[in-house]
C-alpha distance (Angstrom), angle and dihedral (degrees) to the residues before:
residue distance angle dihedral
X1 . . .
X2 3.80 . .
X3 3.80 113.6 .
X4 3.79 115.9 -119.9
X5 3.80 118.9 -140.5
X6 3.79 127.7 -169.7
X7 3.80 117.4 -156.1
X8 3.82 112.1 -177.2
X9 3.79 117.2 -158.8
X10 3.79 132.7 -173.1
X11 3.80 138.9 172.9
X12 3.79 105.5 -64.9
X13 3.80 95.9 26.9
X14 3.82 112.5 149.9
X15 3.80 102.0 -104.3
X16 3.81 98.4 -155.1
X17 3.78 90.3 54.9
X18 3.80 95.6 44.5
X19 3.80 95.2 46.2
X20 3.80 93.5 43.8
X21 3.79 92.0 52.2
X22 3.80 92.8 46.1
X23 3.81 94.3 44.7
X24 3.79 96.1 48.3
X25 3.81 92.8 45.6
X26 3.82 89.9 52.0
X27 3.82 90.6 48.7
X28 3.81 87.4 54.0
X29 3.79 89.5 56.4
X30 3.78 94.3 -112.8
X31 3.80 124.0 149.5
X32 3.82 102.1 -111.6
X33 3.80 123.6 -164.5
X34 3.79 117.1 -168.8
X35 3.80 107.1 -160.2
X36 3.78 128.5 -170.8
X37 3.80 115.7 -127.0
X38 3.81 89.9 -175.9
X39 3.79 109.2 136.8
X40 3.82 91.5 -135.5
X41 3.78 91.3 51.9
X42 3.80 94.7 -116.7
X43 3.79 114.4 161.0
X44 3.81 95.8 -162.5
X45 3.80 118.5 58.6
X46 3.79 145.0 155.9
X47 3.78 115.9 -100.9
X48 3.80 125.1 -143.7
X49 3.82 95.1 -78.6
X50 3.78 96.6 37.0
X51 3.80 99.2 -93.5
X52 3.80 112.6 141.4
X53 3.80 115.2 -118.8
X54 3.79 124.8 -170.2
X55 3.79 124.7 -158.5
X56 3.79 126.1 -147.1
X57 3.79 92.9 -133.5
X58 3.78 145.8 -19.7
X59 3.80 117.4 -75.8
X60 3.80 90.6 -119.6
X61 3.82 89.4 59.7
X62 3.81 91.5 64.9
X63 3.80 100.0 31.4
X64 3.80 92.6 113.7
X65 3.80 96.4 44.8
X66 3.78 123.1 101.5
X67 3.79 120.8 -124.7
X68 3.79 131.9 -171.7
X69 3.81 90.9 -141.1
X70 3.77 135.6 14.4
X71 3.82 106.7 -157.0
X72 3.80 117.4 -165.0
X73 3.82 117.1 -159.6
X74 3.78 117.2 -153.7
X75 3.76 134.6 -130.3
X76 3.79 114.2 134.4
X77 3.79 96.0 -113.8
X78 3.77 93.6 48.3
X79 3.80 93.7 43.3
X80 3.80 90.6 51.7
X81 3.80 89.5 55.2
X82 3.80 90.1 48.5
X83 3.80 88.6 49.9
X84 3.79 91.9 52.5
X85 3.80 95.5 44.3
X86 3.79 106.7 102.6
X87 3.79 88.7 -169.5
X88 3.80 95.7 54.1
X89 3.80 93.6 44.3
X90 3.80 90.1 51.9
X91 3.81 90.8 47.9
X92 3.81 89.2 53.4
X93 3.81 91.3 49.0
X94 3.80 90.9 52.1
X95 3.79 91.5 44.2
X96 3.80 90.6 53.6
X97 3.81 91.1 46.1
X98 3.80 88.0 56.9
X99 3.84 89.9 53.4
X100 3.79 95.2 -117.4
X101 3.79 128.1 147.6
X102 3.81 120.4 -89.6
X103 3.80 122.4 -167.4
X104 3.82 126.5 -167.1
X105 3.79 132.4 171.4
X106 3.80 140.5 -168.6
X107 3.83 111.8 -13.5
X108 3.81 94.8 -1.5
X109 3.84 98.6 80.9
X110 3.80 91.7 54.8
X111 3.79 101.7 34.4
X112 3.80 98.7 38.9
X113 3.80 110.1 21.7
X114 3.80 98.9 34.8
X115 3.80 96.7 38.7
X116 3.80 90.6 57.6
X117 3.82 95.6 32.5
X118 3.78 89.4 -125.9
X119 3.82 93.3 153.8
X120 3.82 102.8 21.3
X121 3.82 95.2 165.1
X122 3.79 100.8 35.2
X123 3.79 125.8 113.7
X124 3.79 110.5 -122.1
X125 3.75 148.3 157.9
X126 3.78 133.6 -155.1
X127 3.76 140.8 163.0
X128 3.83 107.0 -29.8
X129 3.81 90.9 -124.0
X130 3.82 87.8 66.4
X131 3.79 95.9 48.8
X132 3.81 91.5 111.3
X133 3.81 90.2 59.6
X134 3.80 92.2 63.8
X135 3.83 123.3 66.9
X136 3.79 111.4 -101.3
X137 3.80 93.5 -125.4
X138 3.82 90.7 55.8
X139 3.81 99.5 40.7
X140 3.78 118.3 100.1
X141 3.82 123.2 -166.1
X142 3.78 92.7 -140.8
X143 3.79 131.8 120.1
X144 3.79 89.0 -126.9
X145 3.80 126.2 15.4
X146 3.80 122.2 -165.7
X147 3.79 118.9 -165.3
X148 3.79 102.2 -169.3
X149 3.80 94.4 -175.7
X150 3.80 91.9 58.1
X151 3.82 96.0 32.2
X152 3.78 90.6 -125.3
X153 3.81 127.7 143.8
X154 3.80 118.2 -171.7
X155 3.77 133.5 175.1
X156 3.78 141.3 -175.6
X157 3.78 111.7 -120.1
X158 3.80 151.6 -55.9
X159 3.81 92.8 -44.3
X160 3.80 92.3 56.8
X161 3.81 96.6 41.4
X162 3.80 95.2 102.1
X163 3.81 93.1 52.3
X164 3.80 88.2 46.0
X165 3.81 92.3 53.7
X166 3.81 92.4 46.9
X167 3.81 89.6 53.0
X168 3.81 89.2 55.0
X169 3.80 89.0 56.9
X170 3.81 90.7 48.2
X171 3.81 91.0 50.9
X172 3.80 92.6 51.0
X173 3.80 104.0 34.0
X174 3.79 110.2 8.4
X175 3.79 136.6 -110.1
X176 3.79 97.3 -64.9
X177 3.79 91.2 60.5
X178 3.80 90.5 45.4
X179 3.80 89.7 52.2
X180 3.82 90.7 52.0
X181 3.80 89.7 55.3
X182 3.79 98.7 38.8
X183 3.81 102.0 44.6
X184 3.84 97.1 64.1
X185 3.81 88.4 46.7
X186 3.83 90.5 56.6
X187 3.80 90.2 -124.3
X188 3.77 95.1 136.9
X189 3.83 98.1 142.9
X190 3.81 90.5 62.8
X191 3.76 94.7 64.3
X192 3.82 106.6 69.2
X193 3.81 95.7 -126.7
X194 3.75 95.4 -152.8
X195 3.81 88.9 61.9
X196 3.79 93.6 43.7
X197 3.79 94.8 50.3
X198 3.80 90.2 -119.3
X199 3.77 125.8 131.4
X200 3.78 131.7 -141.9
X201 3.79 115.2 -119.7
């Protein structure tokens, strides 16, 4: 069965993170829905660096659908809108209750997950500038942190977005599928060769 991925976006979303997540999920053959969390319901919006992003639909249009992963891009402005969206926060709560994977990068772990205590015991990372927002015993100084027990994947920023997206594929479909997606993209360093059984030349 095709995996379903929800990628919310909002004005101020970090475009590199959003586009990388969307692109890699599409390459994996997943069914990707890009939903606008904009409070005015606009589908087209300016991202954090001025790039125009366009959503497939409004978040409210898919609020009752089930997804295998909700993946939150960062960008302070976008993450603040996610934080203040009662609908999105409730969708995340329900998603967690159903023991499904949640992924968040950059400002989103601190501003969304920590603000609402959605994963109060989970190990996580985020953009280093938000380190103080996350309890010291839970913070991990890693580009990507996977907490298997809580089904949570977090990452630090635009530069780690590709690794972050590959880890989502691994969580859903395993390392072989991730390798099939990553190898043609020449993203070999993201795949932990020793785990994949591959060797460096």
